[in-house]
C-alpha positions in Angstrom: -12.6 -17.0 22.5 -14.9 -14.2 21.3 -18.4 -15.3 20.2 -18.8 -13.9 16.7 -22.6 -13.9 16.9 -22.4 -11.6 19.9 -20.6 -9.0 17.8 -22.3 -8.5 14.4 -24.3 -11.6 13.3 -25.6 -9.9 10.1 -22.2 -9.7 8.5 -21.9 -13.4 7.8 -19.3 -16.1 8.0 -16.5 -14.3 6.1 -16.4 -11.7 8.9 -15.4 -14.5 11.3 -12.0 -14.9 9.5 -11.4 -11.2 9.8 -12.3 -11.1 13.4 -10.6 -14.2 14.7 -7.7 -14.5 12.3 -5.7 -17.7 12.0 -6.8 -20.6 14.1 -3.6 -21.1 16.0 -3.3 -17.5 16.8 -6.8 -17.1 18.0 -6.5 -20.3 20.1 -3.4 -18.9 21.8 -1.1 -21.7 20.7 1.2 -19.0 19.4 1.2 -15.9 21.6 0.6 -12.6 19.8 3.0 -9.8 19.9 6.7 -9.5 19.0 7.6 -13.0 20.2 5.1 -14.5 17.7 7.2 -13.7 14.7 10.4 -15.6 14.2 13.2 -13.5 12.9 15.2 -14.5 9.9 18.3 -13.4 8.1 17.2 -10.5 6.0 20.6 -9.2 5.0 21.1 -8.9 1.2 23.3 -11.8 0.2 24.8 -10.1 -2.9 26.2 -6.8 -1.4 29.7 -7.4 -2.7 28.5 -7.5 -6.3 25.6 -5.1 -5.9 24.7 -3.3 -9.1 22.4 -0.6 -8.0 19.7 0.5 -10.4 20.3 4.1 -9.9 18.4 7.1 -11.4 21.6 7.9 -13.4 21.6 4.4 -14.9 17.9 4.8 -15.9 18.8 8.2 -17.5 21.5 6.5 -19.5 19.2 3.8 -20.7 16.5 6.4 -21.6 19.0 8.4 -23.6 20.1 5.3 -25.4 16.6 4.4 -26.6 15.8 8.0 -27.3 18.8 8.1 -29.6 17.7 4.9 -31.4 14.2 6.2 -31.9 15.6 9.5 -33.3 17.4 7.4 -35.9 14.4 5.2 -36.6 11.1 6.7 -35.4 9.0 3.8 -36.8 10.5 1.1 -34.6 7.8 0.0 -32.3 9.9 -2.3 -30.1 12.4 0.5 -29.1 9.5 2.7 -28.2 7.9 0.0 -26.1 11.3 -0.4 -24.2 11.4 3.3 -23.7 7.9 3.4 -22.4 8.8 0.8 -19.7 11.9 2.8 -18.8 9.8 5.9 -18.3 7.6 3.9 -15.9 10.6 2.8 -14.0 11.7 6.4 -13.8 8.2 7.4 -12.5 8.5 4.9 -9.7 12.1 5.9 -8.9 11.5 9.6 -8.7 7.8 9.6 -7.8 7.3 12.2 -10.5 4.1 11.3 -12.2 4.9 13.3 -15.4 7.0 10.3 -16.4 3.8 8.2 -16.7 2.4 10.7 -19.2 5.5 10.3 -21.3 5.3 6.5 -20.9 1.6 6.5 -22.1 2.3 8.6 -25.1 5.4 6.5 -26.1 3.5 3.2 -25.6 0.6 4.4 -27.8 3.1 5.4 -30.5 4.7 2.0 -30.2 1.4 0.3 -30.8 0.7 2.6 -33.7 4.0 1.5 -35.3 3.7 -2.1 -34.3 0.0 -3.1 -33.5 0.7 -6.8 -33.3 3.1 -8.9 -31.2 3.9 -5.9 -29.1 3.5 -7.2 -25.5 6.0 -4.6 -24.1 3.8 -1.7 -25.2 0.6 -3.4 -23.9 2.2 -4.2 -20.6 3.3 -0.5 -20.3 -0.3 0.6 -20.8 -1.5 -1.9 -18.3 1.0 -0.5 -15.7 -0.2 3.0 -16.4 -3.8 2.0 -16.0 -3.0 0.5 -12.6 -1.2 3.7 -11.6 -4.4 5.6 -12.6 -6.5 3.1 -10.5 -8.2 1.9 -13.6 -7.9 -1.7 -12.4 -10.3 -3.3 -14.8 -8.4 -1.9 -17.8 -5.1 -3.0 -16.2 -6.4 -6.5 -15.8 -7.8 -6.7 -19.3 -4.5 -5.5 -20.8 -2.3 -7.7 -18.6 -4.4 -10.8 -19.3 -3.9 -10.3 -23.0 -0.2 -10.5 -22.5 -0.2 -13.4 -20.1 3.5 -13.7 -19.1 4.6 -13.8 -15.4 5.2 -10.1 -15.2 1.7 -9.4 -16.6 0.1 -12.0 -14.3 1.7 -10.2 -11.4 0.0 -7.0 -12.5 -3.3 -8.9 -12.6 -2.8 -10.1 -9.0 -2.0 -6.6 -7.6 -5.0 -5.1 -9.5 -7.4 -7.8 -8.2 -6.1 -7.2 -4.6 -6.9 -3.5 -5.1 -10.4 -4.4 -6.3 -11.0 -6.6 -3.3 -11.1 -9.7 -5.4 -9.0 -11.7 -3.0 -10.0 -15.2 -4.0 -9.1 -14.6 -7.6 -5.9 -12.9 -6.6 -4.9 -15.8 -4.2 -5.6 -18.4 -6.9 -3.4 -16.6 -9.4 -0.7 -15.9 -6.9 -0.6 -19.5 -5.8 -0.4 -20.8 -9.3 2.3 -18.3 -10.2 4.4 -19.0 -7.1 4.2 -22.8 -7.7 5.2 -22.6 -11.3 7.8 -19.8 -10.9 9.0 -19.7 -7.2 10.9 -16.4 -7.6 11.3 -13.3 -5.4 8.5 -11.6 -7.2 6.0 -14.4 -7.3 6.5 -15.4 -3.6 6.2 -11.8 -2.5 2.9 -11.5 -4.4 1.6 -14.6 -2.7 2.7 -13.2 0.7 0.7 -10.1 0.0 -2.4 -12.0 -0.9 -2.0 -14.1 2.3 -1.6 -10.9 4.3 -4.7 -9.4 2.8 -6.7 -12.5 3.8 -5.4 -12.5 7.3 -3.3 -15.6 6.9 -0.4 -14.1 8.7 1.8 -17.2 9.3 1.6 -18.2 5.6 2.4 -14.6 4.6 5.4 -14.5 6.8 6.7 -17.8 5.5 6.3 -16.6 1.9 8.1 -13.3 2.6 11.0 -15.3 4.0 11.0 -17.7 1.0 11.0 -14.7 -1.3 14.1 -13.3 0.3 15.7 -16.7 0.2 15.0 -17.0 -3.5 16.4 -13.6 -4.5 19.1 -13.3 -7.1 21.5 -10.5 -7.9 20.4 -8.1 -10.6 17.0 -7.0 -9.1 17.9 -4.8 -6.2 14.7 -2.8 -6.3 12.6 -5.9 -6.0 14.8 -7.1 -3.1 14.3 -3.7 -1.4 10.6 -3.7 -2.0 10.1 -7.1 -0.5 11.9 -6.0 2.7 9.8 -2.9 3.0 6.6 -5.0 2.7 7.9 -7.4 5.3 9.0 -4.5 7.5 5.5 -3.1 7.3 4.1 -6.5 8.2 6.1 -6.5 11.4 5.4 -2.8 12.2 1.6 -3.4 12.0 2.0 -6.2 14.5 4.1 -4.1 17.0 7.6 -5.3 16.1 9.2 -2.0 15.5 12.8 -3.2 15.8 12.4 -5.8 13.1 10.6 -3.3 10.9 13.3 -0.6 11.2 16.1 -3.2 10.4 14.3 -4.2 7.3 13.7 -0.7 6.1 17.3 0.2 6.6 18.4 -2.9 4.7 16.2 -1.9 1.9 18.0 1.4 1.7 21.3 -0.4 1.8 20.2 -2.4 -1.3 18.5 0.5 -3.1 19.8 3.8 -1.8 17.2 6.6 -1.9 14.3 4.1 -2.3 11.2 6.3 -1.6 9.0 3.6 -0.1 11.6 2.7 2.5 11.9 6.4 3.5 8.2 6.7 3.8 7.9 3.7 6.0 10.8 4.8 8.2 9.1 8.2 8.5 5.8 6.6 9.6 7.7 4.3 12.1 9.5 7.3 13.6 6.2 9.2 13.9 4.6 6.3 15.7 7.6 6.3 18.1 7.3 10.1 18.6 10.7 10.6 17.1 9.5 13.6 15.2 12.8 15.1 14.1 13.8 11.8 12.5 10.4 11.5 10.9 10.8 15.0 9.3 14.2 14.0 8.0 12.8 10.9 6.2 9.8 12.7 4.8 12.1 15.4 3.4 14.2 12.8 1.7 11.2 11.7 -0.3 9.2 14.9 -1.1 5.9 14.8 -2.9 2.3 15.0 -1.6 2.4 12.0 0.7 5.5 13.3 2.4 4.0 16.7 2.7 0.9 15.2 4.4 3.3 13.4 6.8 5.1 16.6 7.6 1.8 18.3 8.4 0.9 15.4 10.7 4.2 15.7 12.5 3.8 19.4 13.0 0.3 18.9 14.4 1.5 16.1 16.7 4.1 18.4 18.1 1.4 20.8 19.2 2.4 23.5 16.6 0.0 25.3 14.3 -0.1 23.2 11.2 -2.6 25.2 9.1 -0.1 26.2 6.5 1.5 22.7 6.3 -2.0 21.1 5.7 -2.7 23.7 3.0 0.6 23.0 1.2 -0.1 19.2 1.2 -3.7 19.8 0.1 -2.6 22.0 -2.8 -0.1 19.5 -4.0 -2.6 16.6 -3.9 -5.3 18.7 -5.7 -2.7 19.7 -8.4 -1.9 16.0 -9.0 -5.6 15.0 -9.2 -6.4 17.8 -11.6 -3.3 17.1 -13.7 -3.3 13.4 -14.4 -5.8 11.5 -12.2 -3.1 9.1 -10.9 -4.9 7.9 -7.9 -4.7 10.7 -5.3 -8.4 10.9 -4.5 -8.0 8.5 -1.5 -4.9 10.5 -0.3 -6.8 13.8 -0.5 -9.8 12.3 1.3 -7.4 11.0 4.0 -5.9 14.5 4.5 -9.3 16.1 4.7 -10.5 13.6 7.3 -7.4 13.8 9.4 -7.2 17.6 9.4 -10.6 17.4 11.0 -12.5 20.4 9.6 -16.2 19.4 9.6 -16.7 21.5 6.4 -14.5 18.9 4.5 -16.6 15.9 5.4 -18.9 16.1 2.4 -16.0 16.3 -0.1 -14.1 13.5 1.6 -17.1 11.3 1.3 -17.6 12.1 -2.4 -13.9 11.4 -3.0 -14.2 8.0 -1.3 -17.4 7.0 -3.1 -15.7 7.7 -6.4 -12.6 5.8 -5.3 -14.5 2.8 -4.1 -16.4 2.5 -7.3 -13.4 0.4 -8.5 -11.1 0.1 -5.6 -12.3 -2.0 -2.6 -9.2 -3.1 -0.7 -9.5 -3.0 3.1 -7.6 0.2 3.6 -9.8 2.0 1.0 -13.0 0.7 2.7 -11.7 1.8 6.1 -11.3 5.4 4.8 -14.8 5.2 3.3 -16.1 4.1 6.7 -14.4 7.0 8.3 -15.9 9.5 5.8 -19.3 8.0 6.4 -18.9 8.4 10.2 -17.9 12.0 9.8 -21.0 12.5 7.6 -23.2 10.9 10.3 -24.1 7.8 8.3 -23.3 5.2 10.9 -25.2 2.2 9.4 -23.4 2.7 6.1 -20.1 3.1 7.9 -20.8 -0.2 9.7 -21.4 -1.9 6.4 -18.2 -0.5 4.8 -16.0 -1.5 7.7 -17.7 -4.9 7.7 -16.8 -5.4 4.1 -13.2 -4.5 5.0 -13.1 -7.1 7.8 -14.9 -9.7 5.6 -11.7 -9.8 3.5 -10.0 -11.3 6.5 -7.3 -8.6 7.0 -5.7 -8.4 10.5 -5.2 -4.7 11.0 -5.4 -2.9 14.4 -6.6 0.4 12.9 -9.4 -1.2 11.0 -10.5 -3.3 14.1 -10.4 -0.1 16.3 -12.6 1.8 13.8 -15.1 -1.1 13.8 -15.1 -0.7 17.6 -15.7 3.0 17.3 -18.6 2.5 15.0 -20.2 -0.1 17.3 -19.8 2.3 20.2 -21.5 5.1 18.2 -24.3 2.7 17.5 -24.7 2.1 21.3 -23.3 -1.4 21.2 -20.6 -1.2 24.0 -20.0 -4.9 24.4 -19.3 -5.4 20.7 -17.2 -2.2 20.6 -15.0 -3.5 23.5 -14.4 -6.8 21.7 -13.1 -4.9 18.7 -10.9 -2.7 20.8 -9.4 -5.8 22.4 -8.9 -7.3 19.0 -6.9 -4.3 17.9 -4.5 -4.7 20.8 -4.3 -8.5 20.1 -3.2 -7.7 16.6 -0.7 -5.0 17.6 0.2 -5.0 21.4 1.7 -1.5 21.0 -1.6 0.0 19.6 -2.9 2.8 21.7 -5.0 6.0 21.1 -1.7 7.8 20.8 -0.4 5.3 18.2 -3.7 5.7 16.3 -3.3 9.5 16.1 0.4 9.2 15.1 -0.7 7.0 12.2 -3.2 9.5 11.1 -6.2 7.3 11.7 -8.3 9.9 13.5 -8.7 13.7 13.5 -5.6 15.5 14.6 -7.5 17.9 16.9 -8.6 14.9 19.0 -5.5 15.1 21.1 -4.3 12.4 23.5 -0.8 13.7 24.1 
């Protein structure tokens, strides 16, 4: 058992949870690694009657409501319904211009029907969340108060690092409405707190509670569970879940992105390129640049293409690509980019303080030579309780840079305890360090 006081006593009691994780796991009652996670039946139970929410179906629904509004442009409820369909299309296609249409339509809906118009308010709340304006998203969603709106409050509070509030809401929602969506949300809050066994149990309960008619929700839950397994070294389970998600919702972008990341970690670069190309967009372009660099090929042009697309999106609609751009700049490894990356992360963390965002802030601070501030940022991430090998490893790097080798070694061991497959090669393949720091 690691003595917490020997590591970083100034960070307080909450750090202990992040460092040690669940009691049973840290005591060794349940061995870490692939055998720690019991496998369930994750096949979709309703394949025979699967009604896929395809892009074409969305287009038909959009056309239907556009026709109704053309006949009666003062109907606020039809415009609210259309705004929410635009949001679904934005998520299905990953084209953020749909959010702009949704925002304009929701605002017109409220102009036509300023009272008792929860659909339009919820649409604006979802747009605010997509723009990473989480406080506005929470305020709007709380004014609606139905289960869908409360789910938005939970995800926004998770993004802001308000884990206790998110957990309390998620627990109340799951107890009152034990559905696929509510149980998945509670699983995500448990995972963010490092309560892995409870998270796994709720992911499994969510899948057991699913019903036909919500294939995208079923696919999303499997992707999140697959990511849970992947981050703990169980790549076989992760891949099976991602593929089942694509069976349920063909073309689902998040499943392709996770398959691409998994293939990259396994050095299956041709497969990774295929999956990234199935998705497109700035995140996939970043992944393609990483793959090219990992293959030892000159990736200057690929980095530039991804950077250009990210900057275009930031300038066009502010839909939350600051963190993504900072990640690309840090990973590409040009020292001249460190100042901008840090500025981007300081702006992002003004209202977004989940563990991953704080980890990127810590990285930017390291690259800027601000080690004490980096230690504080990574400490805040670990205070949340998350069990993440990459975050633990970065904490070790920071301790090593501060000439604290014993503490650094304990964090390095913790990273491997969380994910037994985690190596310097894995870290580079995940894009958690500069690509010119080669281990291959």
